[in-house]
C-alpha positions in Angstrom: -13.1 13.4 -4.5 -14.7 10.0 -4.1 -13.5 6.5 -3.3 -14.1 3.4 -5.4 -17.8 3.2 -4.5 -18.3 -0.5 -5.2 -15.3 -1.6 -3.3 -16.3 0.6 -0.4 -19.8 -0.9 -0.4 -18.4 -4.4 -0.2 -16.1 -3.5 2.7 -18.9 -1.7 4.6 -21.4 -4.5 4.0 -19.1 -7.3 5.1 -17.8 -5.5 8.2 -21.3 -4.7 9.4 -21.5 -7.9 11.4 -17.8 -8.3 12.2 -17.2 -9.6 15.7 -14.4 -10.8 17.9 -10.8 -9.7 18.6 -10.3 -8.2 15.1 -13.0 -5.5 16.0 -10.3 -3.0 16.6 -10.7 0.6 15.3 -7.3 0.4 13.6 -8.1 -2.8 11.7 -11.0 -3.7 9.5 -10.7 -2.0 6.2 -7.3 -0.7 7.0 -3.9 -2.0 5.9 -3.8 -4.8 8.4 -5.3 -6.0 11.7 -3.9 -6.2 15.2 -5.2 -9.7 15.9 -5.7 -9.3 19.6 -4.6 -6.0 21.1 -5.1 -7.3 24.6 -2.5 -10.0 24.2 0.2 -8.7 21.9 1.2 -6.6 18.9 0.9 -9.1 16.1 -0.3 -7.6 12.8 -1.8 -9.6 9.9 -2.4 -8.4 6.4 -3.8 -10.1 3.3 -3.7 -9.2 -0.4 -4.8 -10.9 -3.6 -3.4 -10.7 -7.2 -5.7 -11.8 -10.0 -4.4 -12.4 -13.5 -5.9 -9.9 -15.9 -6.7 -7.5 -13.2 -3.5 -7.0 -11.2 -1.0 -8.4 -13.6 -0.7 -9.4 -17.2 2.0 -10.5 -19.6 4.2 -7.5 -18.7 5.0 -9.4 -15.5 6.6 -12.8 -15.7 6.0 -15.6 -13.2 8.9 -14.5 -11.0 7.7 -11.0 -10.9 4.2 -12.2 -9.7 5.9 -14.1 -7.0 7.9 -11.1 -5.9 5.0 -8.7 -6.1 2.7 -11.0 -4.1 5.1 -10.6 -1.2 5.8 -6.9 -1.7 2.2 -5.7 -1.6 1.7 -7.6 1.7 4.9 -6.5 3.5 4.0 -3.0 2.4 0.8 -3.3 4.5 2.6 -4.7 7.4 5.2 -1.9 7.4 2.4 0.7 7.1 1.1 -0.7 10.5 4.5 -0.1 12.0 5.4 -3.7 12.1 8.2 -6.0 10.8 7.1 -9.0 8.7 7.6 -12.5 10.1 5.6 -15.3 8.5 3.3 -15.9 5.6 0.5 -18.2 4.3 0.0 -18.7 0.5 -3.2 -19.6 -1.4 -2.6 -20.4 -5.1 -5.3 -21.1 -7.7 -4.0 -22.3 -11.0 -5.7 -23.4 -14.2 -5.3 -26.9 -15.7 -3.3 -28.2 -17.4 -0.6 -27.1 -14.9 2.0 -24.7 -16.4 5.0 -26.1 -14.5 7.6 -23.6 -15.8 5.2 -20.8 -14.6 5.1 -22.4 -11.1 8.9 -22.7 -11.1 9.3 -19.0 -12.0 6.7 -18.0 -9.4 8.4 -19.9 -6.7 11.8 -18.3 -7.6 10.4 -14.8 -7.3 8.3 -15.6 -4.2 11.3 -17.0 -2.2 13.6 -14.2 -3.4 11.1 -11.7 -1.9 10.5 -13.7 1.2 14.3 -13.9 1.8 14.6 -10.1 1.0 12.2 -9.2 3.8 13.0 -12.0 6.2 9.6 -13.8 6.0 9.0 -17.5 6.6 6.4 -19.3 4.5 4.7 -21.5 7.0 1.9 -23.1 5.0 -1.0 -22.5 2.5 -3.3 -24.1 0.0 -3.4 -24.9 -3.7 -6.5 -25.3 -5.8 -7.5 -25.6 -9.5 -8.9 -22.4 -11.1 -11.4 -22.6 -14.0 -10.2 -19.2 -15.1 -7.3 -16.9 -14.3 -4.4 -17.4 -11.9 -5.2 -16.1 -8.4 -2.5 -15.5 -5.8 -3.5 -14.7 -2.2 -0.9 -14.2 0.5 -1.3 -13.5 4.2 1.6 -12.0 6.0 2.0 -11.4 9.8 4.4 -9.0 11.5 5.5 -8.0 14.9 5.1 -4.4 16.1 7.4 -3.2 18.8 6.0 0.3 19.3 3.0 2.3 18.1 0.6 0.6 15.7 -0.6 3.5 13.6 -3.8 3.1 11.7 -5.6 5.6 9.4 -7.7 7.2 12.1 -5.4 9.4 14.1 -4.5 12.4 11.8 -5.0 15.8 13.5 -5.5 19.3 12.0 -2.1 20.9 11.8 -0.2 17.7 11.1 2.2 17.7 8.2 1.5 15.1 5.5 4.5 13.1 4.3 5.2 10.6 1.5 8.2 8.4 0.9 9.9 7.7 -2.4 8.7 9.0 -5.8 5.1 8.8 -6.9 4.0 7.5 -10.3 6.8 5.1 -11.1 4.4 2.2 -11.6 2.0 4.3 -13.6 4.9 5.6 -15.9 5.9 2.0 -16.5 2.4 0.8 -17.2 1.9 3.7 -19.7 5.2 2.9 -21.5 6.8 6.2 -20.4 9.5 4.5 -18.3 10.9 1.0 -17.6 8.6 -1.5 -15.9 10.9 -2.1 -12.9 8.7 -0.6 -10.2 5.5 -2.1 -11.6 7.2 -5.6 -11.7 9.2 -5.5 -8.5 8.2 -2.7 -6.1 10.4 -2.1 -3.1 8.2 -0.7 -0.3 10.0 1.0 2.6 9.1 -1.6 5.1 11.9 -1.1 7.6 11.2 2.7 7.7 7.5 2.1 8.4 8.4 -0.1 11.3 10.9 2.4 12.5 8.3 5.2 12.4 6.0 3.1 14.5 8.7 2.2 17.0 9.6 5.9 17.3 5.9 6.8 17.8 6.1 9.4 15.0 2.9 8.9 12.9 -0.5 9.9 14.1 -1.9 8.1 11.0 -0.2 6.1 8.3 -1.0 3.8 5.3 0.6 2.6 2.1 -0.2 4.1 -1.3 -1.5 1.0 -3.1 -4.4 2.8 -4.9 -2.8 6.2 -5.5 -2.6 9.3 -3.4 -5.9 10.6 -4.7 -7.8 7.6 -3.4 -5.7 6.7 -0.3 -5.5 10.2 1.1 -9.3 10.4 0.9 -9.5 7.2 2.9 -7.1 8.3 5.6 -8.9 11.6 6.0 -12.4 10.0 6.1 -11.2 7.6 8.8 -9.6 10.4 10.8 -12.5 12.8 10.3 -10.3 15.5 8.9 -9.5 17.2 5.6 -6.2 17.9 3.9 -4.5 20.4 1.6 -1.9 19.1 -0.8 0.6 21.2 -2.7 1.1 19.6 -6.2 4.5 21.4 -6.5 5.7 19.5 -3.4 4.9 16.1 -4.7 8.1 13.9 -5.3 7.3 12.8 -8.9 9.0 10.0 -10.7 11.9 11.2 -12.8 10.4 9.9 -16.0 7.3 12.1 -15.5 9.1 15.4 -14.7 8.1 18.1 -17.2 5.1 16.1 -18.7 1.7 17.9 -18.6 0.1 14.7 -17.2 2.8 14.2 -14.5 0.4 14.9 -11.6 -2.2 12.5 -13.1 0.2 9.6 -13.1 1.6 10.6 -9.7 -1.6 10.7 -7.8 -4.3 8.7 -9.7 -2.9 5.3 -10.6 -1.5 3.4 -7.6 0.9 0.5 -7.3 3.5 2.9 -5.7 3.6 1.1 -2.3 5.1 4.1 -0.7 4.1 5.4 2.7 1.7 8.3 3.4 1.7 9.5 7.0 0.6 12.4 9.1 2.7 13.7 12.1 3.5 16.8 14.1 7.1 15.6 14.5 9.9 17.9 13.7 10.9 17.6 10.0 14.6 17.1 10.9 13.6 14.0 13.0 11.6 12.5 10.1 14.3 13.1 7.5 17.0 11.8 9.7 15.1 8.5 10.4 14.4 8.1 6.7 18.1 8.5 5.9 18.9 5.8 8.4 16.7 3.4 6.4 17.8 4.5 2.9 14.4 6.2 2.2 13.6 9.6 0.8 10.7 11.5 2.3 8.9 14.7 1.3 6.3 16.9 3.1 3.4 17.4 0.6 0.8 19.3 2.6 -1.2 19.7 5.8 -4.0 18.0 7.6 -6.9 20.5 8.0 -10.2 20.7 9.9 -13.3 19.8 8.0 -13.6 17.1 5.4 -12.4 18.7 2.1 -9.3 17.1 0.6 -7.8 19.7 -1.7 -5.1 19.6 -4.4 -4.1 23.3 -4.4 -4.8 25.1 -7.7 -6.5 22.3 -9.6 -9.0 19.5 -9.4 -7.9 16.0 -8.5 -7.5 14.0 -11.7 -9.9 11.0 -12.4 -8.8 7.6 -11.0 -6.7 5.6 -13.5 -7.6 2.2 -11.8 -10.6 1.1 -9.8 -11.4 -2.5 -8.6 -14.9 -2.5 -10.0 -16.3 -0.5 -12.9 -14.1 1.5 -15.2 -11.5 4.2 -14.8 -9.9 6.6 -17.3 
């Protein structure tokens, strides 16, 4: 089971010479960064959406505005923080499509209001090609700031929500709702951090297959996942390719976390935040990341190169 090798190469190469307060073991290459652990608990995350790579005509302008916020607050919540403010960079082709800008702003501000985020500034430039949207969002952590590096053998692995909803929409099996306007469980992520429950946590942006491998590699552990325990999107239940969609596509923006907390404590906290959770396996010693009874399916999306 391998990561997107080109993306990993870029991250490793750029971070080789990283210096300063962001040089925190929970930060570079993770969901977000604790800007200065000595001074406070502010987390900052950044994500980019590129037309033709991360969205196409299936998403209207308002959907792109919403999703640009959703993917960022998902990262902030996965660091156990509550989102506060945002910076926007927007690259648009000429001539300017004013109706697109109007729609984008509508979706953007609907999402900012939904998660209680203030847009405090940004930049706009002309693009010679596709639309490029980059959003940075900060958040405040009031408890533990879990990264990807603390999982321990014996921990239970949990996920929120249902996996494969975006993939099912992309493939035409289900409606496009989750692909267009995901609803990451941000408040639950923050509550988990405040309760000190996760030893490691991240959001599922690139699919369980890829993201679990990242968490395990950072923690220096392996994992065993029971495919029968996966909470699969309703539209995929009973399909022979259900597991493929559930673990190998991404865009779920659910939480993946490892903990030794009592299951009743986890499920009760999830219920308080209107979120469903499911234990899907166990953290193990070693480095093997196993899907019991079968091989992991090939990735359905990679940032560089091609996927099935």
